[in-house]
Backbone as XML, in Angstrom:
<?xml version="1.0"?>
<chain id="A" units="angstrom">
  <residue number="1" name="UNK">
    <atom name="N" x="76.092" y="88.375" z="126.019"/>
    <atom name="CA" x="75.015" y="88.358" z="125.066"/>
    <atom name="C" x="74.197" y="89.565" z="124.967"/>
  </residue>
  <residue number="2" name="UNK">
    <atom name="N" x="73.823" y="90.142" z="126.248"/>
    <atom name="CA" x="73.055" y="91.305" z="126.311"/>
    <atom name="C" x="73.853" y="92.438" z="125.576"/>
  </residue>
  <residue number="3" name="UNK">
    <atom name="N" x="75.114" y="92.641" z="125.958"/>
    <atom name="CA" x="75.866" y="93.720" z="125.440"/>
    <atom name="C" x="75.985" y="93.692" z="123.902"/>
  </residue>
  <residue number="4" name="UNK">
    <atom name="N" x="76.160" y="92.451" z="123.382"/>
    <atom name="CA" x="76.205" y="92.283" z="121.923"/>
    <atom name="C" x="74.908" y="92.651" z="121.248"/>
  </residue>
  <residue number="5" name="UNK">
    <atom name="N" x="73.779" y="92.319" z="121.831"/>
    <atom name="CA" x="72.505" y="92.661" z="121.310"/>
    <atom name="C" x="72.275" y="94.159" z="121.258"/>
  </residue>
  <residue number="6" name="UNK">
    <atom name="N" x="72.740" y="94.777" z="122.354"/>
    <atom name="CA" x="72.583" y="96.332" z="122.554"/>
    <atom name="C" x="73.446" y="96.960" z="121.442"/>
  </residue>
  <residue number="7" name="UNK">
    <atom name="N" x="74.686" y="96.554" z="121.382"/>
    <atom name="CA" x="75.553" y="97.169" z="120.437"/>
    <atom name="C" x="75.128" y="96.933" z="118.878"/>
  </residue>
  <residue number="8" name="UNK">
    <atom name="N" x="74.750" y="95.744" z="118.589"/>
    <atom name="CA" x="74.329" y="95.459" z="117.146"/>
    <atom name="C" x="73.013" y="96.284" z="116.951"/>
  </residue>
  <residue number="9" name="UNK">
    <atom name="N" x="72.125" y="96.514" z="117.917"/>
    <atom name="CA" x="70.979" y="97.247" z="117.744"/>
    <atom name="C" x="71.235" y="98.777" z="117.542"/>
  </residue>
  <residue number="10" name="UNK">
    <atom name="N" x="72.138" y="99.223" z="118.303"/>
    <atom name="CA" x="72.589" y="100.574" z="118.127"/>
    <atom name="C" x="73.251" y="100.903" z="116.795"/>
  </residue>
  <residue number="11" name="UNK">
    <atom name="N" x="74.042" y="99.905" z="116.411"/>
    <atom name="CA" x="74.869" y="100.075" z="115.137"/>
    <atom name="C" x="73.745" y="100.048" z="113.898"/>
  </residue>
  <residue number="12" name="UNK">
    <atom name="N" x="72.823" y="99.049" z="114.125"/>
    <atom name="CA" x="71.738" y="99.182" z="112.975"/>
    <atom name="C" x="71.064" y="100.293" z="112.949"/>
  </residue>
  <residue number="13" name="UNK">
    <atom name="N" x="70.641" y="100.894" z="114.122"/>
    <atom name="CA" x="69.759" y="102.055" z="114.070"/>
    <atom name="C" x="70.679" y="103.268" z="113.588"/>
  </residue>
  <residue number="14" name="UNK">
    <atom name="N" x="71.935" y="103.307" z="113.798"/>
    <atom name="CA" x="72.774" y="104.403" z="113.330"/>
    <atom name="C" x="72.925" y="104.281" z="111.707"/>
  </residue>
  <residue number="15" name="UNK">
    <atom name="N" x="73.065" y="103.057" z="111.266"/>
    <atom name="CA" x="73.157" y="102.909" z="109.736"/>
    <atom name="C" x="71.851" y="103.299" z="109.059"/>
  </residue>
  <residue number="16" name="UNK">
    <atom name="N" x="70.701" y="102.821" z="109.587"/>
    <atom name="CA" x="69.500" y="103.253" z="109.009"/>
    <atom name="C" x="69.217" y="104.768" z="109.100"/>
  </residue>
  <residue number="17" name="UNK">
    <atom name="N" x="69.486" y="105.389" z="110.261"/>
    <atom name="CA" x="69.231" y="106.874" z="110.387"/>
    <atom name="C" x="70.208" y="107.560" z="109.506"/>
  </residue>
  <residue number="18" name="UNK">
    <atom name="N" x="71.493" y="107.228" z="109.341"/>
    <atom name="CA" x="72.435" y="107.832" z="108.377"/>
    <atom name="C" x="71.953" y="107.602" z="106.981"/>
  </residue>
  <residue number="19" name="UNK">
    <atom name="N" x="71.347" y="106.440" z="106.685"/>
    <atom name="CA" x="70.712" y="106.230" z="105.313"/>
    <atom name="C" x="69.614" y="107.199" z="105.049"/>
  </residue>
  <residue number="20" name="UNK">
    <atom name="N" x="68.810" y="107.485" z="106.048"/>
    <atom name="CA" x="67.686" y="108.483" z="105.890"/>
    <atom name="C" x="68.231" y="109.888" z="105.754"/>
  </residue>
  <residue number="21" name="UNK">
    <atom name="N" x="69.259" y="110.192" z="106.439"/>
    <atom name="CA" x="69.882" y="111.489" z="106.289"/>
    <atom name="C" x="70.463" y="111.689" z="104.929"/>
  </residue>
  <residue number="22" name="UNK">
    <atom name="N" x="71.224" y="110.617" z="104.437"/>
    <atom name="CA" x="71.721" y="110.769" z="103.247"/>
    <atom name="C" x="70.676" y="110.901" z="102.095"/>
  </residue>
  <residue number="23" name="UNK">
    <atom name="N" x="69.624" y="110.135" z="102.324"/>
    <atom name="CA" x="68.442" y="110.140" z="101.341"/>
    <atom name="C" x="67.831" y="111.520" z="101.249"/>
  </residue>
  <residue number="24" name="UNK">
    <atom name="N" x="67.580" y="112.181" z="102.547"/>
    <atom name="CA" x="67.069" y="113.502" z="102.635"/>
    <atom name="C" x="67.910" y="114.543" z="101.956"/>
  </residue>
  <residue number="25" name="UNK">
    <atom name="N" x="69.272" y="114.503" z="102.039"/>
    <atom name="CA" x="70.219" y="115.359" z="101.601"/>
    <atom name="C" x="70.544" y="115.066" z="100.176"/>
  </residue>
  <residue number="26" name="UNK">
    <atom name="N" x="70.156" y="114.063" z="99.537"/>
    <atom name="CA" x="70.416" y="113.567" z="98.188"/>
    <atom name="C" x="71.872" y="113.335" z="97.995"/>
  </residue>
  <residue number="27" name="UNK">
    <atom name="N" x="72.583" y="112.683" z="99.006"/>
    <atom name="CA" x="73.840" y="112.390" z="98.885"/>
    <atom name="C" x="74.182" y="110.998" z="98.320"/>
  </residue>
  <residue number="28" name="UNK">
    <atom name="N" x="75.231" y="110.692" z="97.870"/>
    <atom name="CA" x="75.517" y="109.342" z="97.156"/>
    <atom name="C" x="75.525" y="108.272" z="98.410"/>
  </residue>
  <residue number="29" name="UNK">
    <atom name="N" x="75.101" y="107.164" z="98.071"/>
    <atom name="CA" x="75.290" y="106.021" z="99.067"/>
    <atom name="C" x="74.178" y="105.838" z="100.025"/>
  </residue>
  <residue number="30" name="UNK">
    <atom name="N" x="73.074" y="106.567" z="99.715"/>
    <atom name="CA" x="71.894" y="106.541" z="100.636"/>
    <atom name="C" x="71.226" y="105.081" z="100.585"/>
  </residue>
  <residue number="31" name="UNK">
    <atom name="N" x="70.973" y="104.688" z="99.267"/>
    <atom name="CA" x="70.369" y="103.389" z="98.998"/>
    <atom name="C" x="71.190" y="102.265" z="99.625"/>
  </residue>
  <residue number="32" name="UNK">
    <atom name="N" x="72.446" y="102.316" z="99.558"/>
    <atom name="CA" x="73.327" y="101.249" z="100.082"/>
    <atom name="C" x="73.256" y="101.247" z="101.483"/>
  </residue>
  <residue number="33" name="UNK">
    <atom name="N" x="73.239" y="102.365" z="102.276"/>
    <atom name="CA" x="73.118" y="102.382" z="103.733"/>
    <atom name="C" x="71.763" y="101.900" z="104.137"/>
  </residue>
  <residue number="34" name="UNK">
    <atom name="N" x="70.744" y="102.227" z="103.490"/>
    <atom name="CA" x="69.451" y="101.841" z="103.817"/>
    <atom name="C" x="69.306" y="100.367" z="103.748"/>
  </residue>
  <residue number="35" name="UNK">
    <atom name="N" x="69.717" y="99.745" z="102.534"/>
    <atom name="CA" x="69.596" y="98.357" z="102.356"/>
    <atom name="C" x="70.519" y="97.664" z="103.385"/>
  </residue>
  <residue number="36" name="UNK">
    <atom name="N" x="71.688" y="98.058" z="103.615"/>
    <atom name="CA" x="72.591" y="97.459" z="104.593"/>
    <atom name="C" x="71.995" y="97.435" z="105.976"/>
  </residue>
  <residue number="37" name="UNK">
    <atom name="N" x="71.505" y="98.607" z="106.408"/>
    <atom name="CA" x="70.849" y="98.699" z="107.729"/>
    <atom name="C" x="69.645" y="97.776" z="107.768"/>
  </residue>
  <residue number="38" name="UNK">
    <atom name="N" x="68.774" y="97.646" z="106.719"/>
    <atom name="CA" x="67.650" y="96.682" z="106.899"/>
    <atom name="C" x="68.171" y="95.169" z="106.894"/>
  </residue>
  <residue number="39" name="UNK">
    <atom name="N" x="69.196" y="94.954" z="106.091"/>
    <atom name="CA" x="69.658" y="93.688" z="106.029"/>
    <atom name="C" x="70.361" y="93.162" z="107.296"/>
  </residue>
  <residue number="40" name="UNK">
    <atom name="N" x="71.143" y="94.096" z="107.946"/>
    <atom name="CA" x="71.664" y="93.784" z="109.281"/>
    <atom name="C" x="70.570" y="93.496" z="110.366"/>
  </residue>
  <residue number="41" name="UNK">
    <atom name="N" x="69.450" y="94.359" z="110.226"/>
    <atom name="CA" x="68.444" y="94.162" z="111.184"/>
    <atom name="C" x="67.674" y="92.824" z="110.916"/>
  </residue>
  <residue number="42" name="UNK">
    <atom name="N" x="67.493" y="92.527" z="109.735"/>
    <atom name="CA" x="66.713" y="91.248" z="109.444"/>
    <atom name="C" x="67.481" y="89.956" z="109.662"/>
  </residue>
  <residue number="43" name="UNK">
    <atom name="N" x="68.790" y="89.983" z="109.259"/>
    <atom name="CA" x="69.655" y="88.804" z="109.294"/>
    <atom name="C" x="70.391" y="88.556" z="110.652"/>
  </residue>
  <residue number="44" name="UNK">
    <atom name="N" x="70.757" y="89.627" z="111.220"/>
    <atom name="CA" x="71.490" y="89.414" z="112.500"/>
    <atom name="C" x="70.702" y="89.869" z="113.708"/>
  </residue>
  <residue number="45" name="UNK">
    <atom name="N" x="70.209" y="91.081" z="113.879"/>
    <atom name="CA" x="69.595" y="91.561" z="115.057"/>
    <atom name="C" x="68.391" y="90.937" z="115.489"/>
  </residue>
  <residue number="46" name="UNK">
    <atom name="N" x="67.461" y="90.659" z="114.650"/>
    <atom name="CA" x="66.116" y="90.126" z="115.043"/>
    <atom name="C" x="66.435" y="88.697" z="115.580"/>
  </residue>
  <residue number="47" name="UNK">
    <atom name="N" x="67.156" y="87.805" z="114.834"/>
    <atom name="CA" x="67.333" y="86.359" z="115.551"/>
    <atom name="C" x="68.090" y="86.570" z="116.780"/>
  </residue>
  <residue number="48" name="UNK">
    <atom name="N" x="69.196" y="87.339" z="116.853"/>
    <atom name="CA" x="69.995" y="87.409" z="118.026"/>
    <atom name="C" x="69.104" y="87.903" z="119.141"/>
  </residue>
  <residue number="49" name="UNK">
    <atom name="N" x="68.280" y="88.903" z="118.926"/>
    <atom name="CA" x="67.343" y="89.380" z="120.028"/>
    <atom name="C" x="66.374" y="88.322" z="120.437"/>
  </residue>
  <residue number="50" name="UNK">
    <atom name="N" x="65.849" y="87.533" z="119.543"/>
    <atom name="CA" x="64.909" y="86.522" z="119.761"/>
    <atom name="C" x="65.642" y="85.467" z="120.687"/>
  </residue>
  <residue number="51" name="UNK">
    <atom name="N" x="66.921" y="85.059" z="120.360"/>
    <atom name="CA" x="67.632" y="84.134" z="121.212"/>
    <atom name="C" x="67.837" y="84.671" z="122.606"/>
  </residue>
  <residue number="52" name="UNK">
    <atom name="N" x="68.208" y="85.993" z="122.590"/>
    <atom name="CA" x="68.499" y="86.581" z="123.978"/>
    <atom name="C" x="67.259" y="86.600" z="124.862"/>
  </residue>
  <residue number="53" name="UNK">
    <atom name="N" x="66.041" y="86.939" z="124.184"/>
    <atom name="CA" x="64.817" y="86.929" z="124.941"/>
    <atom name="C" x="64.374" y="85.417" z="125.388"/>
  </residue>
  <residue number="54" name="UNK">
    <atom name="N" x="64.590" y="84.504" z="124.461"/>
    <atom name="CA" x="64.324" y="83.041" z="124.801"/>
    <atom name="C" x="65.096" y="82.625" z="125.927"/>
  </residue>
  <residue number="55" name="UNK">
    <atom name="N" x="66.374" y="82.862" z="125.930"/>
    <atom name="CA" x="67.235" y="82.465" z="127.097"/>
    <atom name="C" x="66.947" y="83.189" z="128.352"/>
  </residue>
  <residue number="56" name="UNK">
    <atom name="N" x="66.394" y="84.422" z="128.279"/>
    <atom name="CA" x="66.121" y="85.132" z="129.339"/>
    <atom name="C" x="64.710" y="84.631" z="130.100"/>
  </residue>
  <residue number="57" name="UNK">
    <atom name="N" x="63.973" y="84.020" z="129.255"/>
    <atom name="CA" x="62.729" y="83.382" z="129.843"/>
    <atom name="C" x="61.541" y="84.238" z="129.546"/>
  </residue>
  <residue number="58" name="UNK">
    <atom name="N" x="61.667" y="85.327" z="128.870"/>
    <atom name="CA" x="60.399" y="86.101" z="128.620"/>
    <atom name="C" x="60.184" y="86.358" z="127.234"/>
  </residue>
  <residue number="59" name="UNK">
    <atom name="N" x="59.470" y="85.532" z="126.731"/>
    <atom name="CA" x="59.186" y="85.549" z="125.299"/>
    <atom name="C" x="57.824" y="86.302" z="125.299"/>
  </residue>
  <residue number="60" name="UNK">
    <atom name="N" x="57.687" y="87.351" z="124.525"/>
    <atom name="CA" x="56.432" y="88.101" z="124.461"/>
    <atom name="C" x="55.509" y="87.425" z="123.501"/>
  </residue>
</chain>
């Protein structure tokens, strides 16, 4: 569970950072990468991270 949370978080961060790079360089596909990265973060990463923290017993 911990490894999947870390991998998904790293992947999401890479997609968002790549989207910002594309946006800065005015390359095609920047909007799609930003939307995809934010959607992955909202739909997959945040709930998976919350479940991981809940199971670990340390809910902030």
